[in-house]
C-alpha positions as CSV (number, residue, x, y, z in Angstrom):
1,M,3.3,-118.4,-127.3
2,M,2.3,-120.5,-124.3
3,K,-1.4,-121.5,-124.3
4,L,-3.1,-121.5,-120.9
5,P,-6.2,-123.5,-120.2
6,L,-9.4,-121.4,-120.0
7,T,-9.8,-122.0,-116.3
8,T,-6.4,-120.6,-115.6
9,I,-7.2,-117.5,-117.6
10,V,-10.4,-116.9,-115.7
11,I,-8.7,-117.4,-112.3
12,L,-5.9,-114.9,-113.3
13,A,-8.6,-112.4,-114.3
14,L,-10.5,-112.5,-111.1
15,P,-8.2,-110.4,-108.8
16,V,-8.1,-107.6,-111.4
17,S,-11.9,-107.4,-111.7
18,E,-12.3,-107.4,-107.9
19,V,-9.8,-104.6,-107.4
20,A,-11.5,-102.4,-110.1
21,R,-15.0,-103.1,-108.8
22,A,-17.1,-100.4,-107.2
23,D,-20.6,-100.7,-105.9
24,T,-23.2,-98.1,-106.3
25,L,-26.6,-98.7,-104.7
26,Q,-29.7,-96.7,-103.9
27,L,-29.8,-95.9,-100.2
28,S,-33.2,-97.7,-100.1
29,E,-31.4,-100.9,-101.2
30,I,-28.7,-100.9,-98.6
31,D,-29.3,-103.6,-96.0
32,R,-27.7,-103.9,-92.5
33,K,-24.9,-106.2,-93.9
34,T,-24.0,-103.8,-96.6
35,E,-24.1,-100.9,-94.2
36,A,-21.8,-102.7,-91.8
37,H,-19.4,-103.4,-94.8
38,I,-19.4,-99.7,-95.7
39,R,-18.7,-98.7,-92.0
40,S,-16.0,-101.2,-91.5
41,G,-14.3,-100.3,-94.7
42,N,-13.9,-96.6,-93.9
43,T,-12.3,-94.4,-91.3
44,G,-14.4,-93.2,-88.4
45,R,-14.3,-89.7,-89.7
46,N,-15.6,-90.8,-93.1
47,V,-18.4,-92.7,-91.4
48,Q,-19.3,-89.5,-89.4
49,C,-19.3,-87.5,-92.6
50,F,-21.6,-90.1,-94.3
51,A,-24.0,-89.9,-91.4
52,Y,-23.9,-86.1,-91.5
53,I,-24.8,-85.9,-95.2
54,L,-27.5,-88.6,-94.9
55,K,-29.1,-86.6,-92.0
56,D,-29.0,-83.4,-94.2
57,F,-30.8,-85.3,-97.0
58,E,-33.4,-86.6,-94.6
59,E,-34.0,-83.1,-93.3
60,R,-34.4,-82.0,-96.9
61,K,-36.9,-84.8,-97.4
62,I,-35.0,-86.4,-100.2
63,R,-36.3,-90.0,-100.8
64,K,-33.9,-92.8,-100.0
65,S,-34.6,-94.2,-103.5
66,D,-33.1,-90.9,-105.0
67,I,-29.9,-91.2,-103.0
68,Y,-27.0,-93.2,-104.5
69,V,-24.1,-94.4,-102.4
70,T,-20.8,-95.5,-103.9
71,F,-18.4,-97.6,-102.0
72,D,-15.4,-99.9,-102.7
73,D,-14.5,-97.6,-105.5
74,P,-10.7,-97.5,-106.2
75,N,-11.1,-93.9,-107.3
76,I,-12.7,-92.7,-104.0
77,D,-10.8,-93.1,-100.7
78,G,-14.1,-93.2,-98.8
79,I,-17.8,-93.0,-99.6
80,G,-19.5,-91.3,-102.5
81,V,-23.1,-89.9,-102.2
82,A,-25.2,-88.4,-105.0
83,I,-28.8,-87.4,-105.6
84,A,-30.5,-88.7,-108.7
85,E,-31.3,-86.3,-111.5
86,T,-29.3,-83.5,-109.9
87,D,-25.7,-82.3,-110.0
88,E,-25.3,-82.8,-106.3
89,N,-22.4,-85.2,-105.8
90,Y,-20.4,-85.6,-102.6
91,T,-17.7,-87.7,-101.2
92,C,-16.6,-88.4,-97.6
93,E,-12.8,-88.6,-98.0
94,A,-9.9,-88.0,-95.6
95,G,-12.4,-86.9,-93.0
96,E,-13.9,-84.2,-95.2
97,L,-17.3,-83.7,-96.8
98,R,-16.4,-82.7,-100.4
99,A,-18.9,-81.2,-102.9
100,W,-18.0,-82.0,-106.5
101,E,-18.6,-80.0,-109.6
102,A,-16.9,-80.3,-113.0
103,G,-14.4,-82.8,-111.7
104,E,-13.2,-80.5,-108.9
105,Y,-14.2,-80.5,-105.2
106,Q,-14.6,-78.0,-102.5
107,A,-14.2,-79.1,-98.9
108,V,-17.5,-78.3,-97.2
109,K,-16.9,-79.6,-93.6
110,A,-14.1,-81.4,-91.7
111,F,-14.8,-84.3,-89.3
């Protein structure tokens, strides 16, 4: 068995961890740079969907600190949004707002 120096092993591991990485932040923690990253990393329709669900949450007076946003997730082809301590989970994928329950989604609105 060929032994690799520790630095080589660490370097080889980096791309895998970057690909599998997903970020989840409270909406209140998202700064302009992160918001720009989310917008640039998604389709225009997914960004419209994201704005739509955030406006709905604002109208419902849900605090930004109770809203969690997931992005750069290899399992979501878009943006995930959830409300803390509830079963409300949504994604903006393929230009659709999807409501999730028990691992299955229902398309709520197309953009």
